[in-house]
Backbone as numpy.savetxt, mean C-alpha at the origin, in Angstrom:
# Nx Ny Nz CAx CAy CAz Cx Cy Cz
-11.42 10.85 17.83 -10.29 10.35 17.35 -10.71 8.62 17.00
-10.13 8.05 16.20 -10.39 6.78 15.90 -8.95 6.10 15.64
-8.63 4.97 16.19 -7.56 4.29 15.71 -7.98 3.23 14.78
-7.40 2.97 13.44 -7.67 1.86 12.41 -6.56 1.47 12.26
-6.50 -0.05 12.00 -5.34 -1.02 11.55 -5.56 -1.44 10.14
-4.38 -1.33 9.61 -4.47 -1.66 8.08 -3.61 -2.64 7.91
-3.68 -3.60 6.96 -2.65 -4.60 6.30 -1.98 -3.93 5.04
-0.81 -3.79 4.94 -0.17 -3.27 4.10 0.50 -4.23 2.93
0.53 -4.17 1.87 1.35 -5.06 0.76 2.27 -4.23 0.23
3.10 -4.81 -0.12 4.14 -4.58 -1.33 5.64 -3.95 -0.54
5.38 -3.90 0.63 6.51 -3.35 1.61 7.55 -4.58 1.53
9.13 -4.27 0.99 10.02 -5.14 1.05 11.39 -4.92 2.08
11.21 -3.51 2.48 12.74 -2.96 3.09 12.25 -1.81 3.96
13.04 -1.47 4.82 12.59 -0.31 5.93 12.25 0.88 5.29
13.13 1.15 4.04 12.99 2.36 3.20 11.19 2.40 2.63
10.52 1.42 2.47 9.20 1.06 1.81 8.25 1.72 3.15
8.49 1.03 4.28 7.98 1.44 5.32 8.13 2.68 5.79
9.18 3.28 5.89 8.99 4.89 5.85 8.39 5.53 5.03
8.32 5.13 3.57 7.83 5.89 2.69 6.13 5.77 2.83
5.85 4.79 3.44 4.30 4.29 3.85 3.77 5.64 4.68
4.56 5.39 5.90 4.66 6.16 7.10 4.66 7.55 6.76
5.81 8.09 6.08 5.54 9.75 5.78 4.62 10.07 4.57
3.83 8.92 3.84 2.52 9.56 3.15 1.51 9.54 3.95
1.17 8.79 4.77 0.01 8.69 5.70 0.21 9.79 6.75
1.07 10.18 7.39 1.46 11.30 8.33 1.04 12.75 7.41
1.18 12.84 6.07 1.23 14.09 5.34 -0.06 14.53 5.40
-1.17 13.21 5.19 -2.55 13.57 5.31 -3.25 14.32 6.38
-3.81 15.55 6.02 -4.27 16.07 7.31 -5.69 15.43 8.22
-5.50 15.31 9.29 -6.18 14.16 10.07 -5.91 13.06 10.70
-4.66 12.94 10.61 -3.67 11.92 11.23 -2.98 12.63 12.24
-2.97 11.91 13.36 -2.47 12.45 14.45 -0.90 11.25 15.23
-0.87 10.16 14.73 -0.04 9.16 15.19 0.05 7.72 14.03
0.97 7.86 13.20 1.20 6.38 12.23 2.10 5.75 12.95
1.95 4.09 12.85 2.95 3.28 13.11 2.95 2.31 11.94
4.09 2.00 11.45 4.01 1.12 10.37 5.28 -0.14 10.80
4.54 -1.29 10.63 5.34 -2.08 11.30 5.73 -3.29 10.05
7.29 -3.12 9.42 7.52 -4.01 8.26 7.18 -5.63 8.47
7.67 -6.00 9.76 7.42 -7.33 9.94 6.41 -8.23 9.81
5.33 -7.46 10.41 3.90 -8.16 10.15 3.22 -7.28 9.06
3.45 -6.53 8.28 2.93 -5.85 7.19 1.70 -5.18 7.35
1.76 -4.14 8.70 0.51 -3.66 9.13 1.19 -2.11 9.60
-0.20 -1.44 9.84 0.00 -0.10 10.13 -1.19 0.50 10.77
-0.93 0.96 11.97 -1.67 1.63 13.05 -1.91 2.98 12.65
-3.37 3.38 12.58 -3.31 5.14 12.44 -4.40 5.42 13.18
-3.94 6.77 13.73 -5.05 7.45 14.76 -5.49 8.56 13.84
-6.91 8.70 13.62 -7.46 9.68 12.77 -8.82 10.54 13.22
-8.80 11.64 12.86 -9.94 12.72 13.10 -10.87 12.20 12.21
-12.11 11.66 12.81 -13.16 10.90 11.55 -13.71 12.14 10.51
-13.70 13.28 11.13 -14.48 14.38 10.57 -13.29 14.66 9.12
-12.31 14.61 9.45 -11.46 15.02 8.41 -10.79 14.01 7.57
-10.91 12.72 7.81 -10.45 11.60 6.86 -11.15 10.30 7.24
-11.07 9.59 6.24 -11.56 8.26 6.34 -10.62 7.08 5.67
-11.20 6.08 6.06 -10.07 4.65 5.76 -10.06 4.96 4.16
-10.90 5.25 3.51 -11.04 5.15 1.95 -9.87 6.14 1.52
-9.55 7.59 2.28 -8.59 8.31 2.03 -6.98 7.82 2.30
-7.06 6.87 3.36 -5.60 6.46 3.80 -4.93 5.29 2.52
-6.11 4.66 2.46 -6.06 3.48 1.24 -5.58 4.02 -0.16
-6.56 5.20 -0.51 -5.77 5.88 -2.13 -4.51 6.70 -1.71
-4.27 7.20 -0.54 -3.06 7.57 -0.47 -1.74 6.42 -0.35
-1.79 5.69 0.21 -1.12 4.37 0.35 -1.00 3.86 -1.00
-1.70 3.69 -2.03 -2.10 3.21 -3.23 -1.09 4.04 -4.33
-1.50 5.35 -4.05 -0.70 6.43 -4.80 0.82 6.45 -4.64
1.29 6.01 -3.53 2.87 5.70 -3.34 3.03 4.54 -3.72
2.45 3.82 -4.17 2.84 2.29 -4.86 2.54 1.13 -3.80
1.65 1.22 -2.80 1.51 -0.10 -2.09 0.18 -0.13 -1.97
-0.04 -1.32 -1.26 -1.64 -1.67 -1.26 -1.72 -1.39 0.50
-3.40 -1.20 0.86 -3.34 -1.06 2.42 -5.27 -1.31 2.18
-5.44 -2.08 3.04 -6.83 -2.68 3.39 -6.81 -3.01 4.40
-8.10 -2.79 5.26 -8.56 -2.99 6.63 -8.73 -4.66 6.57
-8.19 -5.05 7.97 -8.26 -6.69 7.77 -9.56 -7.21 7.71
-10.05 -7.92 7.20 -11.35 -8.73 7.40 -12.49 -7.98 6.45
-12.16 -6.90 5.78 -12.83 -5.83 4.87 -13.12 -6.74 3.87
-14.55 -6.84 3.44 -15.14 -7.58 2.39 -14.92 -6.70 1.03
-13.87 -6.84 0.10 -13.35 -6.24 -1.08 -13.44 -6.99 -2.19
-13.60 -6.81 -3.56 -13.57 -7.92 -4.30 -11.97 -7.65 -4.90
-11.41 -6.64 -4.64 -10.03 -6.67 -5.10 -9.17 -5.84 -4.18
-8.08 -6.17 -3.75 -7.05 -5.28 -2.89 -6.57 -4.29 -3.49
-6.45 -3.31 -2.47 -5.93 -1.81 -3.31 -4.56 -2.15 -4.05
-3.64 -3.19 -3.55 -2.31 -3.19 -4.13 -2.83 -3.91 -5.71
-3.73 -4.99 -5.73 -4.08 -5.11 -7.27 -4.63 -4.42 -7.74
-5.46 -3.35 -7.43 -6.18 -2.59 -8.26 -5.48 -1.64 -8.54
-4.18 -1.24 -7.75 -3.28 -0.11 -8.36 -2.11 -1.16 -9.38
-1.95 -2.05 -9.25 -1.35 -2.91 -10.31 -1.89 -2.73 -11.64
-3.21 -3.11 -11.37 -4.15 -3.30 -12.47 -4.27 -1.67 -13.27
-4.26 -0.86 -12.34 -4.34 0.68 -13.07 -3.40 1.24 -13.89
-2.17 0.73 -13.24 -0.80 1.24 -13.78 -0.30 0.30 -14.95
-1.36 -0.93 -15.40 -1.00 -1.73 -16.23 0.31 -2.84 -16.00
0.25 -3.21 -14.64 1.05 -4.14 -13.97 0.27 -5.49 -14.66
1.10 -6.35 -15.03 0.74 -7.76 -15.58 1.83 -8.71 -15.23
1.21 -9.40 -14.33 2.08 -10.56 -13.66 1.79 -11.87 -14.04
1.35 -11.73 -15.57 1.23 -13.28 -16.23 2.54 -14.03 -16.39
2.44 -15.35 -16.59 3.57 -16.16 -16.93 4.36 -15.60 -18.21
3.53 -15.30 -19.00 4.31 -14.87 -20.00 4.94 -13.47 -20.18
4.35 -12.76 -19.07 5.24 -11.16 -18.96 6.25 -11.76 -18.18
6.01 -12.56 -17.51 7.25 -12.86 -16.52 8.47 -13.30 -17.34
8.06 -14.13 -18.08 9.14 -14.59 -19.08 9.84 -13.73 -20.25
8.92 -13.01 -20.66 9.40 -11.77 -21.62 10.47 -10.80 -20.57
10.04 -10.57 -19.32 11.12 -9.50 -18.47 12.14 -10.36 -18.70
12.11 -11.85 -18.13 13.72 -12.30 -17.89 14.61 -12.58 -18.93
13.74 -12.84 -19.96 14.83 -12.71 -21.49 15.40 -11.55 -21.66
14.44 -10.27 -21.41 15.09 -9.07 -21.87 16.10 -8.51 -20.67
15.88 -9.29 -19.33 16.97 -9.06 -18.60 18.63 -9.71 -18.80
18.41 -11.09 -19.42 19.59 -11.67 -19.74 20.06 -10.79 -20.98
19.57 -10.35 -21.57 19.78 -9.73 -23.02 20.84 -8.44 -22.46
20.16 -7.66 -21.45 20.65 -6.33 -20.94 21.95 -6.65 -20.30
21.75 -8.10 -19.54 22.91 -8.21 -18.60 24.27 -8.42 -19.31
């Protein structure tokens, strides 16, 4: 058994942290999961023979959030990779279009 700590991105409320915790608890090989909304972190105790850190990161990304091990050298965080994979575009022009559409529909 090994305890890992992750930085979690994209959580804004207690429902978000509960969703992340539920998704990770559902993975086979986890025995203890604690998600902290205030510090945007998660501690997970896993069985290394059944589960890896990449599996946890993938499961959190599939739920719509980002997870990464602090200090890990990655070219792109899981949250940014998920946004890019789903077509997320956070440029100024895209935000301007969404704002204008919001005013129209308001």
